[in-house]
C-alpha positions in Angstrom: -0.5 -9.3 -11.4 0.7 -6.6 -9.1 1.5 -7.2 -5.4 -1.0 -5.6 -3.0 0.0 -3.6 0.1 -2.7 -3.5 2.7 -2.3 -0.5 5.1 -4.1 -0.4 8.5 -2.9 0.1 12.0 -5.3 -2.7 12.9 -4.0 -6.3 12.3 -7.5 -7.6 12.7 -8.7 -5.3 9.8 -5.8 -6.4 7.7 -6.4 -10.1 8.3 -10.1 -9.6 7.5 -9.3 -8.1 4.1 -6.7 -10.8 3.4 -9.4 -13.4 4.0 -11.8 -11.5 1.8 -9.3 -11.5 -1.1 -8.3 -15.1 -0.6 -11.9 -16.2 -0.7 -12.3 -14.7 -4.1 -9.0 -16.0 -5.3 -9.1 -19.6 -4.2 -12.6 -20.1 -2.9 -13.9 -21.5 0.4 -13.3 -24.9 1.8 -9.8 -25.9 3.0 -8.5 -23.4 5.6 -6.3 -20.8 3.8 -3.3 -21.3 6.0 -3.2 -25.0 5.2 -4.0 -24.7 1.5 -1.2 -26.2 -0.7 -1.0 -23.1 -2.9 -0.8 -20.6 0.0 2.3 -19.6 1.8 1.2 -17.7 4.9 3.3 -15.8 7.3 1.6 -14.6 10.5 2.5 -11.4 12.2 4.8 -13.0 14.7 6.9 -14.7 12.0 10.3 -13.3 11.3 10.9 -12.4 7.7 14.6 -12.5 6.7 16.5 -13.5 3.7 15.7 -17.2 4.3 12.0 -16.4 4.1 12.6 -14.4 1.0 14.2 -17.4 -0.8 11.2 -19.5 0.3 8.8 -17.0 -1.1 10.7 -16.9 -4.5 10.7 -20.7 -4.6 7.0 -20.9 -3.8 6.1 -18.6 -6.8 8.3 -20.7 -9.1 6.0 -23.7 -8.6 2.8 -24.4 -10.5 -0.4 -24.2 -8.5 -2.2 -27.4 -7.3 -5.9 -26.2 -7.4 -6.0 -22.4 -7.1 -5.8 -19.9 -9.9 -2.2 -19.3 -8.9 0.3 -19.4 -6.1 -0.3 -17.2 -3.2 2.0 -15.6 -0.6 0.6 -13.6 2.4 2.6 -11.5 4.9 0.4 -10.3 7.7 3.0 -7.9 8.7 5.3 -7.1 5.8 7.2 -4.5 7.9 8.9 -7.4 9.6 10.9 -7.9 6.3 14.5 -7.0 6.8 16.0 -4.5 4.3 18.1 -7.4 2.8 14.9 -9.5 2.4 13.0 -6.6 0.8 15.7 -6.1 -1.7 15.9 -9.8 -2.5 12.1 -9.7 -3.3 12.1 -6.7 -5.7 12.4 -8.9 -8.8 9.6 -11.2 -7.5 7.4 -8.2 -6.9 8.0 -7.0 -10.5 7.6 -10.3 -12.2 4.7 -12.1 -10.4 3.2 -15.0 -12.3 0.0 -14.0 -14.2 -2.3 -15.6 -11.6 0.2 -15.1 -8.7 -1.1 -13.2 -5.6 1.3 -11.5 -3.2 -0.3 -9.6 -0.3 1.6 -7.7 2.3 0.1 -6.1 5.3 1.6 -3.2 7.2 0.5 -0.5 9.7 2.4 2.0 7.5 4.1 2.0 4.1 6.8 4.2 5.7 8.1 1.0 7.3 8.9 -0.5 3.8 11.6 0.5 1.4 10.2 3.0 -1.3 11.4 0.5 -4.0 9.0 -2.1 -2.5 6.1 0.3 -2.1 6.5 1.6 -5.7 5.9 -2.0 -6.9 2.7 -2.6 -5.0 -0.9 -1.5 -5.3 -1.7 0.4 -2.1 -4.9 -0.5 -0.4 -5.6 1.7 2.7 -8.3 0.0 4.8 -10.5 2.7 6.2 -13.6 2.9 8.3 -16.8 3.9 6.5 -16.8 7.5 7.8 -13.4 8.1 6.2 -14.4 6.5 2.9 -17.2 9.0 2.6 -14.8 11.9 3.3 -12.3 10.5 1.0 -14.8 10.5 -1.9 -15.7 14.1 -1.1 -12.0 15.2 -1.4 -11.4 13.3 -4.7 -12.9 16.0 -6.9 -11.0 18.7 -5.0 -7.7 16.9 -5.6 -8.4 16.5 -9.3 -9.1 20.1 -9.5 -5.9 21.0 -7.6 -3.8 19.0 -10.0 -4.8 21.4 -12.8 -4.5 24.5 -10.7 -1.9 27.1 -10.3 0.3 27.1 -7.2 -1.4 30.2 -5.8 -4.8 28.5 -6.0 -3.4 25.3 -4.3 -2.0 27.3 -1.4 -5.4 29.2 -1.1 -7.2 25.9 -0.8 -4.9 24.7 1.9 -5.3 27.9 3.8 -9.1 27.6 3.9 -9.2 23.9 4.7 -11.0 23.2 8.1 -9.7 19.6 8.5 -6.2 19.5 7.1 -5.5 16.1 8.7 -8.4 14.4 6.8 -7.3 16.0 3.6 -3.7 14.9 4.1 -4.8 11.2 4.4 -7.1 11.5 1.5 -4.3 13.0 -0.7 -2.1 10.1 0.4 -4.8 7.5 -0.5 -5.6 9.2 -3.8 -2.1 9.2 -5.2 -1.1 5.8 -3.9 -4.1 4.4 -5.9 -2.6 6.2 -9.0 0.6 3.9 -9.0 2.5 3.3 -11.0 1.5 6.5 -13.0 3.1 8.8 -10.2 5.9 6.6 -9.0 8.3 9.6 -8.5 5.7 11.5 -6.5 5.5 8.5 -4.2 8.9 9.4 -2.7 7.5 12.7 -1.7 4.4 11.1 -0.2 6.5 8.7 1.9 8.7 11.7 3.1 5.5 13.6 4.0 4.2 10.7 6.0 7.4 10.5 8.0 7.2 14.3 8.7 3.6 13.8 9.9 4.8 11.1 12.3 7.4 13.5 13.6 4.6 16.1 14.3 5.8 18.5 11.7 3.1 21.1 11.1 0.4 19.6 8.8 -0.1 22.8 6.9 3.6 23.1 6.1 3.5 19.5 4.8 0.6 20.1 2.6 2.0 23.3 1.2 5.1 21.4 0.3 3.0 18.7 -1.4 1.2 21.4 -3.3 4.6 22.5 -4.7 5.7 19.1 -5.8 2.4 17.5 -6.8 2.1 16.5 -10.5 0.4 19.0 -12.8 -1.6 16.5 -14.7 -3.2 13.1 -14.0 
Protein backbone atom coordinates (compact mmCIF):
# COMPACT_ATOMS: atom_id res chain seq x y z
CA UNK A 1 0.00 0.00 0.00
CA UNK A 2 1.06 3.58 -0.58
CA UNK A 3 0.28 6.37 1.89
CA UNK A 4 -2.28 8.94 0.78
CA UNK A 5 -1.80 12.68 1.12
CA UNK A 6 -5.10 14.58 0.99
CA UNK A 7 -4.62 18.21 -0.06
CA UNK A 8 -7.33 20.81 0.61
CA UNK A 9 -7.37 24.19 2.35
CA UNK A 10 -10.62 23.04 3.98
CA UNK A 11 -10.24 20.80 7.04
CA UNK A 12 -13.92 19.90 6.70
CA UNK A 13 -13.36 18.61 3.16
CA UNK A 14 -10.32 16.60 4.26
CA UNK A 15 -12.24 14.99 7.12
CA UNK A 16 -15.13 14.17 4.79
CA UNK A 17 -12.74 12.40 2.42
CA UNK A 18 -11.04 10.61 5.33
CA UNK A 19 -14.41 9.29 6.50
CA UNK A 20 -15.28 8.12 3.01
CA UNK A 21 -12.00 6.18 2.69
CA UNK A 22 -12.35 4.69 6.17
CA UNK A 23 -15.90 3.53 5.46
CA UNK A 24 -14.64 1.49 2.50
CA UNK A 25 -11.65 0.17 4.45
CA UNK A 26 -13.18 -0.88 7.77
CA UNK A 27 -16.92 -0.56 7.17
CA UNK A 28 -19.52 1.23 9.24
CA UNK A 29 -20.45 0.52 12.82
CA UNK A 30 -18.08 1.52 15.61
CA UNK A 31 -17.00 5.21 15.38
CA UNK A 32 -13.74 5.43 13.44
CA UNK A 33 -11.87 7.36 16.13
CA UNK A 34 -12.53 4.63 18.73
CA UNK A 35 -11.94 1.66 16.42
CA UNK A 36 -9.12 -0.56 17.81
CA UNK A 37 -7.36 -0.68 14.43
CA UNK A 38 -7.44 3.10 13.89
CA UNK A 39 -4.90 5.54 15.31
CA UNK A 40 -6.49 8.95 14.77
CA UNK A 41 -4.76 12.32 15.27
CA UNK A 42 -7.10 15.32 15.06
CA UNK A 43 -5.89 18.63 13.63
CA UNK A 44 -5.20 20.08 17.09
CA UNK A 45 -2.87 17.24 18.11
CA UNK A 46 0.86 17.89 18.19
CA UNK A 47 2.89 15.54 16.02
CA UNK A 48 6.45 15.16 17.19
CA UNK A 49 8.95 12.34 17.46
CA UNK A 50 6.94 10.67 20.26
CA UNK A 51 3.89 10.47 18.02
CA UNK A 52 6.04 9.13 15.17
CA UNK A 53 7.14 6.26 17.43
CA UNK A 54 3.51 5.53 18.35
CA UNK A 55 2.60 5.41 14.64
CA UNK A 56 5.42 2.98 13.88
CA UNK A 57 4.39 0.75 16.79
CA UNK A 58 0.75 0.81 15.67
CA UNK A 59 1.64 -0.48 12.21
CA UNK A 60 3.79 -3.26 13.70
CA UNK A 61 0.72 -4.87 15.33
CA UNK A 62 -1.78 -7.19 13.68
CA UNK A 63 -5.29 -5.80 13.05
CA UNK A 64 -8.20 -6.83 15.26
CA UNK A 65 -11.08 -6.71 12.79
CA UNK A 66 -10.23 -4.36 9.90
CA UNK A 67 -8.34 -5.29 6.74
CA UNK A 68 -5.26 -3.69 8.22
CA UNK A 69 -4.03 -1.12 10.71
CA UNK A 70 -4.92 2.52 9.99
CA UNK A 71 -3.27 5.83 10.89
CA UNK A 72 -5.00 9.15 10.23
CA UNK A 73 -3.44 12.61 10.53
CA UNK A 74 -6.03 15.32 9.91
CA UNK A 75 -3.20 17.84 9.59
CA UNK A 76 0.07 16.16 8.61
CA UNK A 77 1.75 19.56 8.33
CA UNK A 78 1.89 19.54 12.14
CA UNK A 79 4.59 16.86 11.91
CA UNK A 80 7.98 18.23 12.92
CA UNK A 81 10.84 17.68 10.47
CA UNK A 82 12.31 15.17 12.92
CA UNK A 83 9.03 13.24 13.03
CA UNK A 84 8.73 13.28 9.23
CA UNK A 85 12.22 11.86 8.82
CA UNK A 86 11.45 9.20 11.43
CA UNK A 87 8.42 8.08 9.41
CA UNK A 88 10.12 7.75 6.01
CA UNK A 89 10.74 4.02 6.34
CA UNK A 90 7.19 3.49 7.60
CA UNK A 91 5.85 5.32 4.54
CA UNK A 92 8.01 3.18 2.26
CA UNK A 93 7.19 -0.15 3.90
CA UNK A 94 3.52 0.00 4.88
CA UNK A 95 1.92 -3.39 5.59
CA UNK A 96 0.04 -4.83 2.60
CA UNK A 97 -3.34 -3.85 4.07
CA UNK A 98 -2.07 -0.89 6.08
CA UNK A 99 -3.63 2.52 5.49
CA UNK A 100 -1.80 5.78 6.24
CA UNK A 101 -3.68 9.00 5.45
CA UNK A 102 -2.18 12.45 5.92
CA UNK A 103 -4.20 15.60 5.42
CA UNK A 104 -2.70 19.03 4.71
CA UNK A 105 -3.70 22.34 3.20
CA UNK A 106 -0.56 22.24 1.04
CA UNK A 107 2.08 19.64 0.23
CA UNK A 108 4.66 22.45 0.43
CA UNK A 109 4.41 22.18 4.23
CA UNK A 110 5.82 18.64 4.17
CA UNK A 111 9.32 17.48 3.32
CA UNK A 112 9.76 16.51 -0.36
CA UNK A 113 10.95 13.08 0.81
CA UNK A 114 7.58 12.56 2.51
CA UNK A 115 5.53 13.88 -0.42
CA UNK A 116 7.36 11.64 -2.90
CA UNK A 117 6.32 8.58 -0.89
CA UNK A 118 2.61 9.44 -0.97
CA UNK A 119 -0.22 9.29 -3.45
CA UNK A 120 -1.38 12.90 -3.79
CA UNK A 121 -5.15 13.40 -3.72
CA UNK A 122 -6.23 16.99 -4.26
CA UNK A 123 -9.79 17.49 -3.06
CA UNK A 124 -11.43 19.77 -5.59
CA UNK A 125 -14.82 21.33 -6.09
CA UNK A 126 -16.91 19.98 -9.02
CA UNK A 127 -16.21 22.97 -11.27
CA UNK A 128 -12.46 22.51 -10.94
CA UNK A 129 -12.71 18.76 -11.63
CA UNK A 130 -14.37 19.50 -14.97
CA UNK A 131 -11.70 22.05 -15.90
CA UNK A 132 -8.97 19.65 -14.79
CA UNK A 133 -10.27 16.97 -17.15
CA UNK A 134 -10.31 19.49 -20.00
CA UNK A 135 -6.61 20.26 -19.46
CA UNK A 136 -5.52 16.60 -19.17
CA UNK A 137 -5.38 16.11 -22.94
CA UNK A 138 -3.49 19.38 -23.41
CA UNK A 139 -0.89 18.40 -20.81
CA UNK A 140 -0.31 15.03 -22.46
CA UNK A 141 0.21 16.77 -25.81
CA UNK A 142 2.65 19.24 -24.25
CA UNK A 143 4.76 16.42 -22.84
CA UNK A 144 5.44 15.31 -26.41
CA UNK A 145 5.89 18.82 -27.79
CA UNK A 146 8.96 20.93 -28.47
CA UNK A 147 9.84 23.76 -26.09
CA UNK A 148 8.69 26.37 -28.62
CA UNK A 149 5.23 24.78 -28.82
CA UNK A 150 5.01 24.62 -25.03
CA UNK A 151 5.83 28.32 -24.70
CA UNK A 152 3.31 29.21 -27.41
CA UNK A 153 0.63 27.31 -25.50
CA UNK A 154 1.39 29.21 -22.28
CA UNK A 155 1.32 32.53 -24.14
CA UNK A 156 -2.19 31.84 -25.49
CA UNK A 157 -3.64 30.56 -22.20
CA UNK A 158 -6.58 32.59 -20.94
CA UNK A 159 -6.54 31.20 -17.40
CA UNK A 160 -2.98 30.38 -16.40
CA UNK A 161 -3.93 29.97 -12.73
CA UNK A 162 -6.36 27.13 -13.49
CA UNK A 163 -3.85 25.45 -15.79
CA UNK A 164 -1.14 25.71 -13.15
CA UNK A 165 -3.27 23.83 -10.60
CA UNK A 166 -4.28 21.25 -13.20
CA UNK A 167 -0.62 20.68 -14.07
CA UNK A 168 0.20 20.21 -10.38
CA UNK A 169 -2.63 17.72 -9.95
CA UNK A 170 -1.81 15.79 -13.12
CA UNK A 171 1.83 15.12 -12.29
CA UNK A 172 1.25 14.45 -8.59
CA UNK A 173 -1.05 11.63 -9.68
CA UNK A 174 1.78 10.24 -11.82
CA UNK A 175 3.94 9.48 -8.77
CA UNK A 176 6.23 7.65 -8.42
CA UNK A 177 6.87 7.75 -12.20
CA UNK A 178 8.05 11.38 -12.06
CA UNK A 179 9.55 11.65 -8.59
CA UNK A 180 12.35 14.00 -9.71
CA UNK A 181 9.89 16.40 -11.32
CA UNK A 182 8.05 16.52 -7.99
CA UNK A 183 10.85 18.69 -6.60
CA UNK A 184 10.25 21.18 -9.40
CA UNK A 185 6.50 21.16 -8.70
CA UNK A 186 7.05 21.85 -5.01
CA UNK A 187 9.38 24.73 -5.86
CA UNK A 188 6.79 26.11 -8.30
CA UNK A 189 4.09 25.99 -5.61
CA UNK A 190 6.37 27.92 -3.26
CA UNK A 191 6.95 30.58 -5.94
CA UNK A 192 3.19 30.85 -6.53
CA UNK A 193 2.64 31.50 -2.83
CA UNK A 194 5.27 34.24 -2.99
CA UNK A 195 3.28 35.87 -5.85
CA UNK A 196 5.91 35.17 -8.49
CA UNK A 197 4.46 35.83 -11.95
CA UNK A 198 2.41 32.75 -12.90
CA UNK A 199 3.47 32.92 -16.55
CA UNK A 200 7.13 32.87 -15.54
CA UNK A 201 6.48 29.84 -13.31
CA UNK A 202 4.69 27.98 -16.11
CA UNK A 203 7.43 28.74 -18.63
CA UNK A 204 9.99 27.37 -16.19
CA UNK A 205 7.93 24.19 -15.75
CA UNK A 206 7.68 23.84 -19.53
CA UNK A 207 11.49 23.83 -19.64
CA UNK A 208 11.93 21.12 -16.99
CA UNK A 209 8.79 19.03 -17.64
CA UNK A 210 9.44 15.38 -18.62
CA UNK A 211 9.43 14.70 -22.34
CA UNK A 212 7.56 11.40 -22.07
CA UNK A 213 4.94 9.90 -19.76
